PLY file of the C-alpha trace (Angstrom):
ply
format ascii 1.0
element vertex 235
property float x
property float y
property float z
element edge 234
property int vertex1
property int vertex2
end_header
-0.01 0.01 -0.14
1.65 3.28 -1.15
1.06 6.46 1.49
-1.24 7.91 -1.39
-3.64 4.60 -0.53
-2.84 5.10 2.74
-4.29 8.71 3.69
-7.17 7.32 1.46
-7.69 4.37 3.83
-7.38 6.93 7.22
-9.94 9.54 5.31
-12.59 6.63 4.64
-12.12 5.06 8.22
-12.28 8.58 9.73
-15.88 9.10 7.43
-17.10 5.66 8.41
-15.96 6.21 12.32
-17.82 10.07 12.40
-21.10 8.78 11.04
-21.18 5.11 12.12
-18.89 5.90 15.58
-20.28 9.01 17.12
-23.61 9.99 15.43
-24.72 6.39 15.63
-24.02 5.82 18.77
-24.62 6.13 22.51
-21.59 8.54 22.30
-23.82 10.75 20.37
-26.35 11.54 23.63
-23.47 11.92 25.87
-22.72 14.61 23.96
-25.79 15.87 23.65
-26.50 16.25 27.04
-22.99 17.93 27.62
-23.75 20.50 24.89
-26.62 20.57 23.78
-29.14 19.42 20.94
-28.06 22.51 18.78
-23.98 22.11 20.09
-24.16 18.66 18.99
-25.39 19.66 14.61
-22.52 22.57 14.81
-19.96 20.12 15.78
-21.37 17.14 13.57
-21.16 19.44 10.51
-18.18 20.96 11.13
-16.34 17.45 11.69
-18.35 15.78 8.82
-17.45 19.13 6.42
-13.92 18.14 7.35
-14.07 14.72 6.48
-16.11 14.93 3.14
-13.20 17.78 2.32
-10.47 15.17 3.08
-12.01 12.33 1.64
-12.31 13.81 -1.28
-8.62 15.37 -1.43
-7.33 12.02 -0.38
-9.44 10.13 -2.74
-7.76 12.68 -5.70
-4.60 11.28 -4.35
-5.15 7.92 -4.18
-6.32 7.76 -7.78
-2.91 9.77 -9.10
-0.88 7.63 -11.23
1.95 7.56 -8.32
-0.46 5.86 -5.78
-2.91 4.22 -8.63
-2.97 0.61 -7.36
-5.08 -2.03 -9.18
-7.22 -4.38 -7.83
-9.14 -6.16 -10.89
-9.40 -5.39 -14.35
-13.04 -4.11 -14.94
-15.12 -6.08 -17.36
-16.21 -4.19 -20.16
-19.83 -4.89 -18.87
-19.53 -3.67 -15.32
-19.97 -0.75 -17.53
-23.45 -0.69 -17.69
-23.97 -1.01 -13.83
-24.16 2.91 -13.28
-26.00 3.55 -16.25
-28.92 1.10 -14.86
-28.58 1.96 -11.66
-28.15 5.82 -11.45
-31.26 6.54 -12.92
-33.36 5.09 -9.90
-30.63 6.64 -7.91
-31.39 10.54 -9.25
-34.82 9.58 -8.40
-34.34 8.59 -4.99
-32.72 12.09 -4.51
-34.69 14.60 -6.27
-38.13 12.86 -4.57
-36.26 12.87 -1.38
-35.38 16.85 -1.64
-38.26 18.28 -3.32
-40.96 17.10 -0.34
-39.94 17.76 3.33
-38.62 14.66 4.72
-38.75 13.42 8.09
-35.76 11.87 8.32
-33.47 14.62 7.29
-31.59 16.03 10.64
-33.88 18.98 12.49
-37.26 17.48 11.67
-40.19 17.30 13.97
-43.33 17.22 11.58
-43.33 13.17 12.83
-43.83 15.01 16.32
-46.66 17.34 15.44
-48.41 15.08 13.06
-47.64 16.84 10.40
-46.60 14.35 7.77
-48.00 11.50 6.17
-45.98 8.90 3.78
-47.01 9.83 0.85
-44.79 10.16 -2.17
-41.53 8.09 -2.18
-41.83 8.00 1.35
-44.21 5.27 0.78
-41.77 3.29 -1.26
-38.69 3.90 1.14
-38.12 5.98 4.30
-35.05 7.11 3.43
-34.56 7.96 -0.04
-31.97 9.80 0.37
-29.48 7.32 1.45
-30.84 4.69 -0.90
-29.73 7.33 -3.50
-25.98 7.38 -2.06
-25.74 3.81 -1.23
-26.49 2.42 -4.94
-24.49 4.98 -6.73
-21.62 3.56 -4.05
-22.83 0.01 -5.50
-23.40 0.56 -8.80
-19.71 1.99 -9.16
-17.45 -0.36 -7.42
-17.91 -3.01 -10.19
-16.23 -1.02 -13.08
-13.53 1.18 -11.05
-11.25 -1.50 -9.97
-8.48 0.01 -8.39
-8.36 0.31 -4.24
-9.17 3.81 -3.70
-12.54 3.67 -5.56
-12.97 0.60 -3.53
-12.19 2.28 -0.12
-14.55 5.56 -1.21
-17.31 3.49 -2.68
-17.55 0.78 0.78
-17.17 3.93 2.86
-20.18 6.09 1.31
-22.20 2.53 0.99
-21.49 1.51 5.00
-22.15 4.92 5.99
-25.79 5.17 3.65
-27.19 1.55 5.32
-25.76 2.15 8.65
-27.07 5.52 8.75
-30.81 4.43 7.92
-31.07 2.26 11.22
-28.87 5.08 13.50
-32.17 7.55 12.29
-35.19 5.04 12.90
-32.93 4.63 16.36
-32.80 8.14 16.97
-36.80 9.14 16.46
-37.61 6.12 17.77
-35.77 8.53 20.94
-37.37 11.27 20.05
-40.55 10.57 18.97
-41.68 7.73 21.31
-45.45 8.38 20.84
-45.78 9.59 17.05
-43.00 7.60 15.34
-43.66 3.70 15.72
-46.87 4.50 13.66
-45.00 6.24 10.87
-42.51 3.56 10.99
-45.20 0.93 10.82
-46.40 2.94 7.69
-43.14 2.71 5.71
-39.99 0.78 5.58
-36.65 0.96 5.20
-35.96 -1.54 2.57
-38.00 -0.37 -0.74
-40.95 -1.28 -1.19
-41.23 -3.14 2.31
-44.17 -1.82 3.42
-46.03 -2.28 0.03
-45.41 -5.91 -0.38
-46.68 -6.50 3.29
-49.68 -4.11 3.17
-49.19 -1.89 5.22
-48.95 0.66 2.20
-49.65 1.02 -1.31
-47.76 2.31 -4.81
-49.11 5.80 -5.36
-45.93 6.67 -8.51
-48.79 9.50 -9.42
-47.58 11.47 -6.26
-44.28 11.53 -7.59
-45.22 13.74 -10.34
-43.76 13.67 -13.74
-42.10 17.08 -12.59
-39.65 15.25 -10.25
-39.56 12.34 -12.97
-38.04 14.77 -15.90
-35.77 16.74 -13.31
-34.16 13.71 -12.30
-33.98 12.11 -15.76
-32.45 15.63 -16.82
-30.08 15.79 -13.90
-28.80 11.99 -14.87
-28.43 12.98 -18.75
-26.29 15.95 -17.50
-24.07 14.04 -15.26
-23.80 11.40 -17.66
-22.35 13.38 -20.60
-20.05 15.48 -18.09
-18.62 12.61 -16.11
-15.38 12.96 -17.96
-15.31 16.76 -17.55
-16.62 16.87 -13.95
-14.85 13.95 -12.32
-12.01 13.04 -15.03
-13.18 9.52 -16.30
-15.86 9.43 -18.98
-19.57 7.32 -18.27
-19.56 6.05 -21.21
-19.50 2.67 -21.53
-16.37 1.93 -23.80
0 1
1 2
2 3
3 4
4 5
5 6
6 7
7 8
8 9
9 10
10 11
11 12
12 13
13 14
14 15
15 16
16 17
17 18
18 19
19 20
20 21
21 22
22 23
23 24
24 25
25 26
26 27
27 28
28 29
29 30
30 31
31 32
32 33
33 34
34 35
35 36
36 37
37 38
38 39
39 40
40 41
41 42
42 43
43 44
44 45
45 46
46 47
47 48
48 49
49 50
50 51
51 52
52 53
53 54
54 55
55 56
56 57
57 58
58 59
59 60
60 61
61 62
62 63
63 64
64 65
65 66
66 67
67 68
68 69
69 70
70 71
71 72
72 73
73 74
74 75
75 76
76 77
77 78
78 79
79 80
80 81
81 82
82 83
83 84
84 85
85 86
86 87
87 88
88 89
89 90
90 91
91 92
92 93
93 94
94 95
95 96
96 97
97 98
98 99
99 100
100 101
101 102
102 103
103 104
104 105
105 106
106 107
107 108
108 109
109 110
110 111
111 112
112 113
113 114
114 115
115 116
116 117
117 118
118 119
119 120
120 121
121 122
122 123
123 124
124 125
125 126
126 127
127 128
128 129
129 130
130 131
131 132
132 133
133 134
134 135
135 136
136 137
137 138
138 139
139 140
140 141
141 142
142 143
143 144
144 145
145 146
146 147
147 148
148 149
149 150
150 151
151 152
152 153
153 154
154 155
155 156
156 157
157 158
158 159
159 160
160 161
161 162
162 163
163 164
164 165
165 166
166 167
167 168
168 169
169 170
170 171
171 172
172 173
173 174
174 175
175 176
176 177
177 178
178 179
179 180
180 181
181 182
182 183
183 184
184 185
185 186
186 187
187 188
188 189
189 190
190 191
191 192
192 193
193 194
194 195
195 196
196 197
197 198
198 199
199 200
200 201
201 202
202 203
203 204
204 205
205 206
206 207
207 208
208 209
209 210
210 211
211 212
212 213
213 214
214 215
215 216
216 217
217 218
218 219
219 220
220 221
221 222
222 223
223 224
224 225
225 226
226 227
227 228
228 229
229 230
230 231
231 232
232 233
233 234
């Protein structure tokens, strides 16, 4: 392992430990008790910004010619995986950002009884985290280097763990109202629908969100090479 790959390991480990070991552990509540909820949010936001910058910078170092470390040669068909998966990831992301999302940090609509699981939340109550998880998982097969594997695994682990961490936090903060919302939704996409606890209502997603997600996907797909340095076109 080169020095660049080791730095990438440190960045990935910091990202995972920050979100799983701090935000998703009993240590969170100890800190909240010591510095308050707002103090914790401020501290966590600062550390997250530092961690994100560290992760992006370290990934650039790990992908440089001096530190690049290949693990496998990606087959041509693996380049089609992001092409198939990412439209769904963009739809999840757009749908999560456009309505009010009760799983975002600081949301209190559930406690006031203002929110019903509609639209994308009928499918999963964690659409944003699923968008990140799908992005990370879809990009592992066509990127056969150690730096990419560390980056995408870190994002995937944090995304999946975050779903359960948020659920635990909401159960603790809103014990009277969260169980009903949780029962009407699911972590696993379509879980509540298949179990008969909810119904599929694609009309609630809206054609505007679908069009916006499609446009975002096409723009990123076309400009992937200029933005990231690697073409998204299967070659």
